[in-house]
C-alpha positions in Angstrom: 0.1 0.0 0.0 1.4 3.4 -0.7 2.1 6.0 2.0 -0.7 8.1 1.0 -3.0 5.0 0.9 -1.9 4.0 4.3 -2.4 7.3 5.7 -5.9 7.4 4.4 -6.5 3.8 5.9 -5.1 4.9 9.3 -6.9 8.3 9.2 -10.4 6.5 8.6 -10.0 4.6 12.0 -11.4 7.7 14.0 -14.8 7.2 12.4 -17.7 6.7 14.7 -18.7 2.7 14.9 -22.0 4.1 14.2 -21.1 6.3 10.9 -23.2 6.7 8.8 -25.8 5.6 10.9 -26.6 2.0 10.8 -23.5 0.7 8.8 -24.0 -3.0 7.0 -22.9 -5.8 8.5 -18.7 -6.0 9.0 -18.3 -2.5 7.7 -19.1 -0.2 10.8 -15.1 0.4 11.8 -13.4 0.6 8.8 -14.0 1.6 4.9 -15.6 -1.1 2.5 -13.3 -2.2 0.0 -14.5 -0.2 -2.7 -14.3 3.0 -0.7 -11.0 2.3 0.3 -10.1 1.6 -3.2 -11.8 4.8 -4.6 -9.7 6.6 -1.7 -6.1 4.9 -2.9 -7.3 5.9 -6.8 -7.8 9.6 -5.5 -4.9 10.1 -3.4 -2.3 8.3 -5.8 -3.5 10.7 -8.7 -4.7 14.0 -6.4 -6.8 15.4 -9.5 -8.8 18.2 -9.6 -11.9 16.7 -10.6 -13.1 13.3 -9.6 -16.3 11.4 -10.5 -17.4 8.6 -8.4 -20.2 6.3 -9.4 -21.7 4.0 -6.9 -25.1 2.4 -6.7 -27.7 3.6 -4.4 -27.1 2.4 -0.8 -23.4 1.7 -1.4 -22.0 4.6 1.2 -21.1 7.5 -1.1 -21.5 9.9 1.8 -19.0 7.8 3.9 -16.2 7.7 1.1 -16.9 11.7 0.3 -16.6 12.8 3.9 -13.5 10.6 4.7 -11.7 12.1 1.6 -12.7 15.4 2.8 -11.8 14.7 6.2 -8.0 13.8 4.7 -7.7 17.0 2.8 -8.6 19.1 5.4 -6.3 17.4 7.7 -3.5 17.7 5.2 -4.3 21.0 4.4 -4.9 20.2 0.8 -8.1 22.5 1.2 -9.4 24.9 4.0 -13.0 24.6 3.7 -15.9 22.3 2.4 -19.0 23.1 0.2 -21.5 20.3 -0.5 -24.3 20.8 -3.2 -27.3 18.4 -2.8 -30.4 18.0 -4.5 -32.9 18.6 -1.8 -33.0 20.8 1.7 -33.6 17.4 3.3 -30.3 15.8 1.7 -28.1 19.1 2.7 -29.5 18.6 6.2 -28.5 15.0 6.0 -24.9 15.6 4.9 -24.4 18.0 7.7 -25.6 15.4 10.3 -23.3 12.8 8.9 -20.2 15.3 8.5 -20.9 16.1 12.1 -20.4 12.5 13.2 -16.5 12.5 12.0 -15.9 16.0 13.3 -16.7 18.2 10.1 -19.0 20.8 11.0 -20.9 22.0 8.0 -23.7 24.7 8.2 -27.1 23.7 6.6 -28.6 27.0 6.9 -25.9 29.2 5.3 -27.2 31.8 3.0 -25.0 34.8 2.8 -22.1 36.6 4.7 -19.3 35.3 6.6 -19.2 31.7 7.8 -19.0 31.3 11.8 -15.5 30.2 12.7 -16.6 26.9 14.2 -17.7 25.7 10.8 -15.4 23.8 8.2 -18.0 24.8 5.3 -21.8 24.6 4.2 -24.5 22.4 3.0 -26.6 24.0 -0.1 -28.8 22.9 -2.6 -28.3 23.1 -6.2 -31.3 25.5 -6.3 -29.4 27.9 -3.8 -26.4 27.8 -5.8 -28.4 28.7 -9.0 -29.9 31.8 -7.2 -26.6 33.1 -5.8 -23.8 31.4 -7.6 -21.5 34.5 -7.0 -21.6 34.3 -3.4 -20.3 30.8 -3.6 -17.6 31.7 -6.2 -16.3 34.5 -3.7 -16.1 32.0 -1.2 -13.9 29.8 -3.3 -11.5 32.2 -4.4 -11.1 33.3 -0.9 -10.1 30.1 0.6 -8.9 26.6 -1.0 -12.2 25.0 -1.4 -13.2 21.3 -1.7 -16.9 21.0 -3.5 -18.8 17.9 -3.0 -21.4 17.6 -5.6 -24.0 15.1 -4.6 -26.0 13.4 -7.2 -24.2 15.3 -9.9 -26.9 14.7 -12.8 -28.9 17.2 -11.2 -26.3 19.9 -12.6 -27.8 18.9 -15.7 -31.5 19.4 -14.9 -31.7 23.1 -16.0 -29.4 25.1 -18.0 -29.4 27.8 -15.3 -28.2 25.3 -12.8 -25.5 24.0 -14.7 -24.2 27.4 -15.6 -24.6 28.4 -12.0 -22.4 25.7 -10.9 -19.7 26.2 -13.5 -19.7 29.9 -12.5 -19.5 29.2 -8.7 -17.3 26.5 -8.6 -14.8 27.0 -11.4 -12.3 28.3 -9.0 -12.7 25.3 -6.5 -9.1 23.7 -5.5 -10.9 20.7 -5.6 -14.2 19.3 -6.8 -15.7 15.9 -5.9 -18.7 14.9 -8.0 -21.0 11.9 -6.9 -23.8 9.9 -8.6 -25.7 6.4 -8.2 -27.3 7.1 -11.6 -25.1 8.9 -14.0 -27.4 8.3 -17.2 -29.8 11.1 -18.0 -32.4 11.0 -20.9 -31.5 14.3 -22.2 -28.1 15.3 -23.8 -27.6 18.4 -21.3 -23.8 18.4 -20.2 -23.0 17.9 -16.6 -20.6 20.6 -15.4 -17.1 19.0 -14.2 -17.8 15.9 -15.9 -15.3 14.2 -18.6 -17.1 13.0 -21.9 -14.8 10.7 -24.0 -15.9 9.6 -27.4 -16.7 6.1 -28.1 -15.9 4.1 -31.4 -19.6 4.8 -32.4 -18.7 8.5 -32.3 -21.0 9.1 -29.0 -19.3 10.8 -26.0 -20.1 9.3 -22.8 -19.2 10.5 -19.4 -16.1 8.9 -17.8 -16.1 8.1 -14.4 -13.0 7.8 -12.3 -14.1 5.2 -9.9 -17.2 3.1 -10.6 -19.1 0.6 -8.0 -22.2 -1.1 -9.7 -25.0 -2.9 -8.1 -23.7 -6.1 -9.3 -20.5 -5.8 -7.3 -22.3 -4.5 -4.4 -24.7 -7.2 -4.4 -21.9 -9.6 -4.5 -20.0 -7.9 -1.6 -23.4 -7.9 0.6 -23.2 -4.3 0.6 -26.9 -3.9 -1.0 -29.9 -6.2 -0.9 -31.0 -8.3 -3.8 -34.2 -6.9 -5.0 -37.3 -9.1 -5.7 -39.9 -7.3 -8.0 -43.4 -8.4 -7.6 -45.7 -7.5 -10.6 -49.4 -7.1 -10.9 -51.4 -7.2 -14.0 -55.3 -6.7 -14.0 -58.3 -5.5 -16.1 -58.7 -1.8 -16.5 -61.6 0.3 -18.0 -61.5 4.0 -18.6 -63.4 6.4 -20.7 -61.5 8.8 -23.5 -61.8 12.3 -23.8 -63.9 11.5 -27.2 -66.3 9.3 -24.5 -65.4 5.9 -25.6 -65.1 3.4 -23.2 -61.9 1.2 -23.8 -61.3 -1.9 -21.4 -57.7 -3.6 -21.5 -55.4 -5.5 -19.5 -52.2 -4.5 -18.0 -49.2 -6.1 -19.6 -51.2 -6.9 -23.0 -49.6 -5.6 -26.1 -51.1 -2.2 -26.7 -50.2 1.4 -27.8 -47.9 3.9 -25.9 -51.1 5.9 -25.2 -53.7 3.1 -24.2 -50.4 1.7 -21.9 -50.4 5.1 -20.2 -54.0 5.2 -19.5 -54.4 1.7 -18.4 -51.5 2.3 -16.0 -53.3 5.4 -14.6 -56.3 3.4 -14.1 -54.6 1.0 -12.1 -53.0 3.8 -9.7 -56.7 5.3 -9.1 -57.1 4.9 -5.5 -60.7 4.4 -6.2 -60.5 1.2 -7.9 -59.6 -2.1 -6.8 -56.0 -2.5 -8.2 -54.3 -0.3 -5.7 -56.2 -1.7 -2.6 -55.2 -5.1 -3.9 -51.9 -4.4 -4.4 -51.2 -2.6 -0.9 -53.1 -5.5 1.0 -50.4 -7.8 -1.0 -47.4 -5.7 -0.1 -48.5 -5.4 3.8 -48.6 -9.2 3.7 -45.3 -9.2 2.4 -44.0 -6.6 4.9 -45.3 -8.9 7.5 -43.4 -11.8 6.3 -40.3 -9.8 6.1 -40.6 -8.5 9.8 -40.3 -11.9 10.9 -36.5 -12.0 10.1 -35.9 -7.8 10.0 -38.4 -6.6 13.0 -38.4 -2.9 12.1 -38.6 -3.2 8.4 -41.0 -0.4 6.8 -42.6 0.1 3.7 -42.8 3.0 1.4 -45.4 3.9 -1.4 -43.8 6.4 -4.1 -47.0 8.4 -5.3 -47.1 10.8 -8.2 -49.1 13.6 -6.5 -50.5 14.9 -3.2 -54.0 14.0 -3.6 -53.1 10.1 -4.6 -50.6 10.5 -1.7 -53.6 11.1 0.7 -55.8 8.5 -0.7 -53.1 5.9 -0.5 -52.5 6.7 3.2 -56.3 6.5 4.0 -56.2 3.1 2.1 -53.2 2.0 4.3 -55.1 3.0 7.5 -58.4 1.2 6.3 -56.3 -2.0 5.3 -53.8 -2.3 8.3 -55.7 -0.3 11.1 -52.7 1.9 11.5 -52.0 5.0 10.2 -49.1 6.0 7.4 -46.3 8.7 7.5 -47.2 11.1 5.0 -44.6 13.0 3.4 -46.1 15.8 0.9 -43.2 18.1 0.3 -39.5 19.0 0.9 -39.8 21.3 4.0 -38.5 21.4 7.7 -41.8 19.3 8.5 -41.2 16.8 6.0 -37.6 16.2 7.1 -38.7 15.8 10.7 -41.4 13.1 9.7 -38.9 11.2 7.6 -36.3 11.4 10.6 -39.1 10.0 12.9 -40.0 7.4 10.7 -36.6 6.5 9.9 -35.8 6.0 13.9 -38.8 4.4 14.8 -40.6 1.0 13.8 -43.8 2.1 12.0 -45.0 0.2 9.1 -45.9 2.5 6.2 -44.6 5.7 4.8 -46.2 7.4 1.7 -44.1 10.1 -0.3 -44.5 11.9 -3.5 -42.2 11.9 -6.6 -38.5 12.7 -5.8 -39.0 13.3 -1.9 -37.6 9.9 -2.0 -34.4 10.5 -3.7 -31.2 10.1 -1.5 -33.5 9.6 1.7 -31.6 7.5 4.0 -33.9 5.0 5.5 -32.1 2.0 5.8 -35.1 0.0 7.3 -37.2 0.4 4.0 -37.5 -3.2 2.5 -41.0 -3.2 1.0 -41.7 -0.5 -1.8 -44.7 0.1 -4.2 -44.2 1.9 -7.4 -47.4 4.1 -7.4 -46.0 6.5 -10.0 -46.4 6.7 -13.9 -43.0 8.3 -14.4 -41.1 5.7 -16.7 -37.6 7.2 -16.9 -34.7 4.7 -15.9 -33.1 7.4 -13.8 -36.2 8.0 -11.6 -36.8 3.9 -11.3 -33.2 3.4 -10.3 -33.2 6.3 -7.6 -36.8 4.8 -6.5 -35.4 0.9 -6.2 -32.5 2.7 -4.5 -34.5 3.5 -1.3 -34.7 0.1 -0.7 -31.5 -1.7 -1.2 -29.3 -0.3 1.6 -28.1 -3.6 3.5 -27.3 -3.5 7.2 -26.8 -7.2 7.7 -26.1 -10.0 5.6 -29.2 -12.0 4.2 -31.8 -8.9 3.9 -33.8 -8.8 0.7 -35.9 -5.9 -0.8 -39.2 -6.4 -2.5 -40.8 -3.6 -4.9 -44.2 -4.1 -5.9 -44.9 -2.9 -9.6 -47.6 -2.6 -12.3 -47.1 -5.1 -15.5 -45.6 -2.3 -17.7 -43.2 -3.1 -20.2 -40.6 -0.2 -19.4 -40.9 -1.1 -15.6 -40.3 -4.6 -16.3 -37.3 -4.1 -18.4 -35.8 -1.8 -15.9 -36.4 -4.6 -13.3 -34.8 -6.9 -15.4 -31.8 -4.5 -16.0 -30.9 -3.7 -12.4 -27.5 -4.9 -12.9 -26.7 -3.0 -16.1 -24.2 -0.1 -15.7 -24.7 3.0 -17.8 -23.1 6.4 -18.6 -24.6 9.7 -19.7 -24.3 9.9 -23.4 -23.9 13.4 -24.5 -24.9 12.7 -28.1 -28.0 10.9 -29.8 -27.1 7.8 -31.9 -26.5 9.4 -35.3 -27.9 6.1 -37.5 -31.3 6.8 -39.3 -34.0 4.6 -37.6 -31.7 3.7 -34.5 -33.2 4.0 -31.2 -32.2 4.5 -27.9 -34.5 2.9 -25.4 -33.3 5.1 -22.7 -34.1 8.2 -24.9 -37.2 9.6 -23.4 -38.9 12.6 -24.0 -37.8 15.7 -22.6 -41.0 16.6 -21.0 -41.1 13.3 -19.3 -37.5 14.0 -17.9 -38.5 17.1 -16.7 -41.6 15.7 -15.0 -39.2 12.8 -13.1 -36.8 15.6 -11.8 -39.4 17.9 -10.7 -38.4 18.5 -7.1 -42.1 20.0 -6.0 -45.1 18.1 -5.6 -47.9 20.8 -5.6 -50.9 19.7 -7.6 -50.3 21.1 -11.1 -53.8 20.7 -12.0 -52.7 18.1 -14.8 -55.4 15.6 -13.3 -58.2 18.1 -14.7 -56.7 17.6 -18.4 -56.4 14.2 -18.8 -57.7 12.7 -21.9 -59.5 10.0 -20.2 -61.6 9.1 -17.0 -60.7 6.1 -15.2 -63.7 4.0 -14.2 -62.6 0.4 -12.6 -59.8 -1.6 -12.2 -58.9 -5.1 -10.6 -55.3 -6.7 -9.8 -53.8 -10.1 -10.7 -50.7 -11.3 -9.3 -48.7 -11.7 -12.5 -45.1 -12.7 -11.9 -42.0 -12.2 -9.8 -38.5 -10.7 -11.3 -35.3 -11.4 -9.9 -31.7 -11.2 -11.4 -32.8 -10.9 -15.0 -35.2 -13.9 -14.9 -39.1 -14.2 -14.3 -40.9 -16.4 -12.3 -44.5 -17.5 -11.2 -48.0 -18.0 -13.2 -51.0 -15.7 -12.6 -53.1 -15.9 -9.4 -55.9 -13.9 -7.9 -54.8 -11.5 -4.9 -55.4 -13.5 -1.4 -54.7 -17.0 -3.0 -52.5 -19.6 -1.9 -50.5 -19.1 -5.3 -50.1 -15.5 -4.5 -49.2 -16.5 -0.8 -46.3 -18.6 -1.9 -44.5 -15.6 -3.2 -45.4 -13.2 -0.8 -44.4 -15.9 2.1 -40.6 -15.7 0.9 -38.4 -15.4 3.7 -37.1 -11.8 4.1 -33.4 -13.2 5.1 -31.9 -14.9 2.6 -28.9 -15.4 0.3 -29.0 -14.1 -2.9 -28.6 -17.8 -4.3 -31.1 -19.0 -2.1 -33.8 -16.4 -3.6 -33.1 -17.8 -7.0 -33.4 -21.4 -5.6 -36.8 -20.7 -3.8 -38.4 -18.9 -6.6 -37.8 -21.8 -8.9 -39.1 -24.2 -6.5 -42.3 -22.0 -5.8 -43.1 -22.0 -9.6 -42.5 -25.7 -10.1 -45.1 -25.9 -7.1 -47.4 -23.7 -8.8 -47.2 -25.2 -12.4 -47.8 -28.7 -10.6 -50.8 -27.4 -8.6 -52.4 -26.1 -12.2 -52.1 -29.4 -13.7 -54.0 -31.2 -11.4 -56.8 -28.6 -11.5 -59.9 -29.2 -14.0 -59.6 -27.3 -17.3 -62.9 -25.7 -16.1 -61.4 -24.0 -13.0 -58.4 -22.3 -15.3 -59.9 -18.8 -15.1 -56.5 -17.2 -15.4 -53.7 -17.5 -18.0 -51.7 -20.5 -16.7 -48.3 -20.3 -18.3 -45.0 -19.5 -16.5 -43.9 -16.0 -16.7 -41.1 -16.8 -19.0 -43.6 -18.0 -21.8 -45.9 -14.8 -21.4 -43.5 -12.2 -22.6 -44.7 -8.5 -22.2 -44.5 -6.7 -25.3 -42.9 -3.2 -25.3 -44.0 -0.2 -27.3 -40.9 -0.5 -29.4 -41.6 -4.1 -30.3 -45.2 -2.8 -31.2 -43.7 -0.1 -33.5 -41.8 -3.1 -35.2 -44.7 -5.1 -35.8 -46.7 -2.1 -37.3 -43.6 -1.4 -39.6 -43.8 -5.0 -40.6 -47.3 -4.9 -41.5 -47.2 -1.5 -43.3 -43.8 -3.0 -45.3 -45.9 -6.2 -46.1 -49.0 -4.0 -47.2 -46.6 -2.1 -49.1 -45.5 -4.9 -51.0 -48.9 -6.5 -51.9 -50.0 -3.0 -53.3 -47.3 -3.4 -56.1 -48.5 -7.1 -56.6 -52.2 -6.6 -56.5 -52.7 -3.2 -57.7 -54.9 -2.4 -54.9 -54.6 1.0 -52.8 -53.4 0.6 -49.3 -56.7 1.6 -47.6 -58.2 -1.1 -49.3 -56.1 -3.8 -48.0 -56.0 -2.3 -44.7 -59.7 -2.4 -44.6 -59.9 -5.7 -45.9 -57.4 -7.2 -43.4 -59.5 -5.9 -40.6 -62.9 -7.3 -42.2 -61.2 -10.8 -42.3 -59.1 -10.8 -39.1 -61.4 -8.4 -37.1 -60.2 -6.0 -34.6 -59.4 -2.0 -34.9 -57.2 0.2 -36.9 -53.5 -0.7 -37.2 -52.7 2.0 -34.6 -54.9 0.6 -31.8 -54.6 -3.3 -32.8 -52.7 -5.5 -30.4 -49.5 -7.4 -31.0 -51.5 -10.7 -31.5 -53.7 -8.9 -34.0 -50.9 -7.4 -35.9 -49.2 -10.7 -36.3 -52.4 -12.3 -37.5 -52.7 -9.6 -40.3 -49.1 -10.1 -41.2 -49.7 -13.7 -41.8 -52.7 -13.1 -43.8 -51.3 -10.6 -46.0 -48.2 -13.0 -46.6 -50.7 -15.7 -47.3 -52.6 -13.7 -49.8 -49.0 -12.5 -51.7 -48.2 -16.4 -51.7 -51.3 -17.3 -53.9 -50.8 -14.3 -56.3 -47.4 -15.8 -57.2 
């Protein structure tokens, strides 16, 4: 070990055994291997800028504050500025820093800093308002700037420009993130981009510690995703009533409307899923007595309604976190330190919130960006002792199931879009959706009044379990023995034990199904791997294939496009191509191929 690395290691021994709060098993009195590795790399290179990418729950705060302590102790810097996404997080940083003897002022707004303080903790929004204040501080004294969840500096042009203005003179800059990828191409300040063989510039991290590595090290929990389908019915703006089943192939708009119908608290889907999640929580608490659950809601009205449902289902109230204010921080802290079962939060109020006892989650928002999904799941993966598992309940929506199956895929932020015509980046969502995902406020925006549909009714069906890229289970009614088989998986298991147990549960479910008379099979009784959920992209490919086949048949038969499409609908049945299911599109493709063969 180098002298600087050895110094870093010895210097970390003054950390409190409780730092950073409830440390995972075996790591309380020393740095984890990845933190030590990142320290050694930093101290060997002594860079001005350093980007550390570590999966949520891995301990980025511990690494950053240990490094800050070393830089202060060796007089490389004289003060520290921490920039965090939210008010709650800047206070969390100040509390964590205080535990290792670094005093940060989380209430700083202007003027000279008290002599007792080593620096300040501020938000990106605060820097955006007064960039010159922070620039002057960085010019007056040698400063380490810690930019927590640095991807937020790309949220708006003003935030990015303010960070560049404020911290350009800083002596050292440490950028941290658990989710470096963004759906847009806004450059992130102080991040290096390198061009790949495909001509696309991507963010280059100085040290990366992914979910797969953290899972192998026992630093994070394995996540079991429990997906629920069901029948949805809604009324469009035009007054038409539409019925569809979550998970069945449909247009992107229909998926969105079916998804919103499922999350409507007046239907049966949400109460059924909340009951299932509460039963799962009871099982998890047998091994983790203080385990808690979190519902991530889209807006205030839904959050209040979900909290009411939880009281009706459990007989106990839920901690309700509606906005990122001082009262919300206190409620989060109280929930974190207690043993209440349920918390309901709105949108990004959950990002970076450190509540290690959260082990069960319900994803009850229609935000479908991979960045938001990763941050949301990150609330449940922090491990405290070996064998803890996390469980997240999802609607059967193609995008969400894709993200769940790709938990271990490591990504970087691409600064350029693919240049090849027709090449689609599955992580390039619309700017509007990304903007929605990164909103920090949770006020009622009035959007509900302008939705192009009205939710009428919904029900829930247990659909599948997703774990480690594999899918298990056949459909089952809520409250059935088959559903309970999966809800009853022990909360303390090694990752390989989870896989084995899920395989056994599915085999038992299949055997039980075969013994039942066909007349009792009122649900689709096929294993999950034989029931693929078709994505919007796959639907587009099917429509493109149909249009290509029809185009070829136009030349062969001499009939116009419209006539052929009308004839296909008459023979095969179903709505126009834009509203047809994947099965209907495949049927029409087969039919037009049959016609073309006859003409040869």
